[in-house]
One Martini backbone bead per residue (centre of mass of N, CA, C, O) as a GRO file, in nm:
protein
  175
    1UNK     BB    1  19.981   6.519   4.828
    2UNK     BB    2  19.952   6.794   4.970
    3UNK     BB    3  19.948   6.904   5.292
    4UNK     BB    4  19.708   7.109   5.275
    5UNK     BB    5  19.490   6.909   5.178
    6UNK     BB    6  19.485   6.726   5.428
    7UNK     BB    7  19.410   6.943   5.626
    8UNK     BB    8  19.139   7.016   5.492
    9UNK     BB    9  19.009   6.737   5.511
   10UNK     BB   10  19.020   6.701   5.817
   11UNK     BB   11  18.867   6.957   5.895
   12UNK     BB   12  18.608   6.890   5.739
   13UNK     BB   13  18.540   6.629   5.891
   14UNK     BB   14  18.524   6.747   6.176
   15UNK     BB   15  18.307   6.959   6.121
   16UNK     BB   16  18.092   6.762   6.018
   17UNK     BB   17  18.071   6.596   6.278
   18UNK     BB   18  17.985   6.828   6.462
   19UNK     BB   19  17.728   6.903   6.311
   20UNK     BB   20  17.585   6.628   6.321
   21UNK     BB   21  17.595   6.583   6.626
   22UNK     BB   22  17.456   6.848   6.704
   23UNK     BB   23  17.191   6.793   6.551
   24UNK     BB   24  17.118   6.534   6.703
   25UNK     BB   25  17.113   6.655   6.989
   26UNK     BB   26  16.900   6.872   6.932
   27UNK     BB   27  16.679   6.684   6.834
   28UNK     BB   28  16.664   6.511   7.090
   29UNK     BB   29  16.596   6.741   7.283
   30UNK     BB   30  16.333   6.847   7.137
   31UNK     BB   31  16.178   6.552   7.094
   32UNK     BB   32  16.250   6.417   7.396
   33UNK     BB   33  16.375   6.548   7.654
   34UNK     BB   34  16.186   6.788   7.692
   35UNK     BB   35  15.910   6.632   7.699
   36UNK     BB   36  15.986   6.445   7.933
   37UNK     BB   37  16.039   6.664   8.142
   38UNK     BB   38  15.750   6.793   8.122
   39UNK     BB   39  15.596   6.555   8.244
   40UNK     BB   40  15.750   6.580   8.534
   41UNK     BB   41  15.721   6.922   8.554
   42UNK     BB   42  15.390   6.947   8.590
   43UNK     BB   43  15.374   7.018   8.915
   44UNK     BB   44  15.531   6.772   9.018
   45UNK     BB   45  15.661   6.629   9.351
   46UNK     BB   46  15.702   6.289   9.339
   47UNK     BB   47  15.917   6.336   9.098
   48UNK     BB   48  16.245   6.291   8.947
   49UNK     BB   49  16.485   6.354   8.709
   50UNK     BB   50  16.808   6.218   8.662
   51UNK     BB   51  16.792   6.063   8.368
   52UNK     BB   52  16.857   6.078   8.005
   53UNK     BB   53  16.875   5.815   7.754
   54UNK     BB   54  16.951   5.830   7.404
   55UNK     BB   55  16.885   5.596   7.166
   56UNK     BB   56  16.789   5.472   6.870
   57UNK     BB   57  16.587   5.233   7.037
   58UNK     BB   58  16.636   5.371   7.331
   59UNK     BB   59  16.476   5.493   7.635
   60UNK     BB   60  16.620   5.621   7.934
   61UNK     BB   61  16.476   5.656   8.268
   62UNK     BB   62  16.571   5.824   8.564
   63UNK     BB   63  16.440   5.806   8.895
   64UNK     BB   64  16.305   5.996   9.176
   65UNK     BB   65  16.130   5.909   9.453
   66UNK     BB   66  15.923   6.083   9.689
   67UNK     BB   67  15.612   5.965   9.638
   68UNK     BB   68  15.481   5.656   9.617
   69UNK     BB   69  15.175   5.690   9.616
   70UNK     BB   70  15.157   5.900   9.384
   71UNK     BB   71  15.314   5.742   9.176
   72UNK     BB   72  15.111   5.504   9.145
   73UNK     BB   73  14.869   5.688   9.060
   74UNK     BB   74  15.025   5.866   8.811
   75UNK     BB   75  15.222   5.696   8.622
   76UNK     BB   76  15.046   5.557   8.406
   77UNK     BB   77  14.988   5.819   8.244
   78UNK     BB   78  15.284   5.894   8.199
   79UNK     BB   79  15.364   5.640   8.044
   80UNK     BB   80  15.177   5.692   7.800
   81UNK     BB   81  15.301   5.964   7.725
   82UNK     BB   82  15.586   5.857   7.676
   83UNK     BB   83  15.513   5.661   7.447
   84UNK     BB   84  15.420   5.885   7.252
   85UNK     BB   85  15.689   6.041   7.237
   86UNK     BB   86  15.885   5.786   7.142
   87UNK     BB   87  15.723   5.572   7.000
   88UNK     BB   88  15.913   5.293   6.879
   89UNK     BB   89  16.060   5.302   7.119
   90UNK     BB   90  16.213   5.190   7.395
   91UNK     BB   91  16.113   5.186   7.741
   92UNK     BB   92  16.318   5.276   8.029
   93UNK     BB   93  16.217   5.261   8.367
   94UNK     BB   94  16.391   5.382   8.656
   95UNK     BB   95  16.443   5.305   9.010
   96UNK     BB   96  16.509   5.367   9.352
   97UNK     BB   97  16.462   5.212   9.621
   98UNK     BB   98  16.349   5.263   9.984
   99UNK     BB   99  16.395   5.023  10.180
  100UNK     BB  100  16.292   4.798  10.417
  101UNK     BB  101  16.230   4.509  10.566
  102UNK     BB  102  15.918   4.523  10.531
  103UNK     BB  103  15.889   4.598  10.227
  104UNK     BB  104  16.067   4.373  10.116
  105UNK     BB  105  15.908   4.133  10.239
  106UNK     BB  106  15.633   4.195  10.115
  107UNK     BB  107  15.727   4.155   9.825
  108UNK     BB  108  15.841   3.868   9.844
  109UNK     BB  109  15.571   3.733   9.936
  110UNK     BB  110  15.379   3.852   9.701
  111UNK     BB  111  15.506   3.764   9.430
  112UNK     BB  112  15.384   3.484   9.386
  113UNK     BB  113  15.082   3.568   9.392
  114UNK     BB  114  15.104   3.766   9.159
  115UNK     BB  115  15.204   3.567   8.945
  116UNK     BB  116  14.956   3.383   8.960
  117UNK     BB  117  14.739   3.594   8.892
  118UNK     BB  118  14.855   3.661   8.614
  119UNK     BB  119  14.853   3.373   8.490
  120UNK     BB  120  14.519   3.356   8.562
  121UNK     BB  121  14.377   3.638   8.531
  122UNK     BB  122  14.351   3.749   8.859
  123UNK     BB  123  14.361   4.073   8.925
  124UNK     BB  124  14.158   4.111   9.171
  125UNK     BB  125  14.358   3.968   9.389
  126UNK     BB  126  14.598   4.162   9.434
  127UNK     BB  127  14.503   4.371   9.647
  128UNK     BB  128  14.452   4.159   9.869
  129UNK     BB  129  14.740   4.056   9.892
  130UNK     BB  130  14.883   4.327   9.957
  131UNK     BB  131  14.706   4.412  10.199
  132UNK     BB  132  14.757   4.167  10.376
  133UNK     BB  133  15.064   4.195  10.396
  134UNK     BB  134  15.066   4.484  10.507
  135UNK     BB  135  14.895   4.433  10.760
  136UNK     BB  136  15.090   4.224  10.891
  137UNK     BB  137  15.332   4.456  10.891
  138UNK     BB  138  15.218   4.760  10.929
  139UNK     BB  139  15.161   4.868  10.636
  140UNK     BB  140  15.143   5.010  10.322
  141UNK     BB  141  14.931   4.984  10.023
  142UNK     BB  142  14.948   4.985   9.653
  143UNK     BB  143  14.737   4.925   9.363
  144UNK     BB  144  14.776   4.915   8.999
  145UNK     BB  145  14.607   4.895   8.675
  146UNK     BB  146  14.669   4.823   8.339
  147UNK     BB  147  14.718   4.696   8.019
  148UNK     BB  148  15.048   4.646   8.099
  149UNK     BB  149  15.052   4.712   8.420
  150UNK     BB  150  15.170   4.664   8.753
  151UNK     BB  151  15.130   4.865   9.046
  152UNK     BB  152  15.346   4.854   9.339
  153UNK     BB  153  15.322   4.942   9.695
  154UNK     BB  154  15.536   4.971   9.983
  155UNK     BB  155  15.480   5.149  10.298
  156UNK     BB  156  15.712   5.308  10.553
  157UNK     BB  157  15.681   5.598  10.539
  158UNK     BB  158  15.980   5.680  10.367
  159UNK     BB  159  15.967   5.386  10.300
  160UNK     BB  160  16.010   5.185   9.988
  161UNK     BB  161  15.834   4.969   9.746
  162UNK     BB  162  15.850   4.972   9.388
  163UNK     BB  163  15.653   4.811   9.128
  164UNK     BB  164  15.674   4.709   8.772
  165UNK     BB  165  15.450   4.481   8.615
  166UNK     BB  166  15.408   4.280   8.367
  167UNK     BB  167  15.096   4.132   8.213
  168UNK     BB  168  15.217   4.008   7.980
  169UNK     BB  169  15.330   3.712   7.856
  170UNK     BB  170  15.597   3.855   7.720
  171UNK     BB  171  15.683   3.933   7.976
  172UNK     BB  172  15.859   3.952   8.240
  173UNK     BB  173  15.956   3.816   8.509
  174UNK     BB  174  15.979   3.802   8.828
  175UNK     BB  175  16.261   3.887   9.045
   0.00000   0.00000   0.00000
């Protein structure tokens, strides 16, 4: 085969790959990344999106929490909206806690009691457990539950520990 034909074939393949990859990135941005960003940017200043990674079966969202109290109150609705946006893909939402010794210890002590309450389906006991532990440490706590997750925060001024715990039996255990 002449050299010019090989050059044409290689250039055609490279151009085709660029077009396909570009179309996939544009489609991903329009159907997933832009709507996900709009969920968090809808006038809310308690959380910011650090990163969105879209894979064929998983969407990972990295957040920075600014106000833990508001986050625990409003995130359950946002989580359901995100699930609707991504469809059958798995959603991984992560954030970095900003704990101090008190919030970290409150979570560690409460974890066993929370796990037991979930195992015995005594969800009503969880707020009492977290509030008792927070009161003993002189910090604030907030817990909220929906059909899929338990949202718990321990706050000491600007320092906080926020956890999102699955309440379904097939969910992962508390680490």
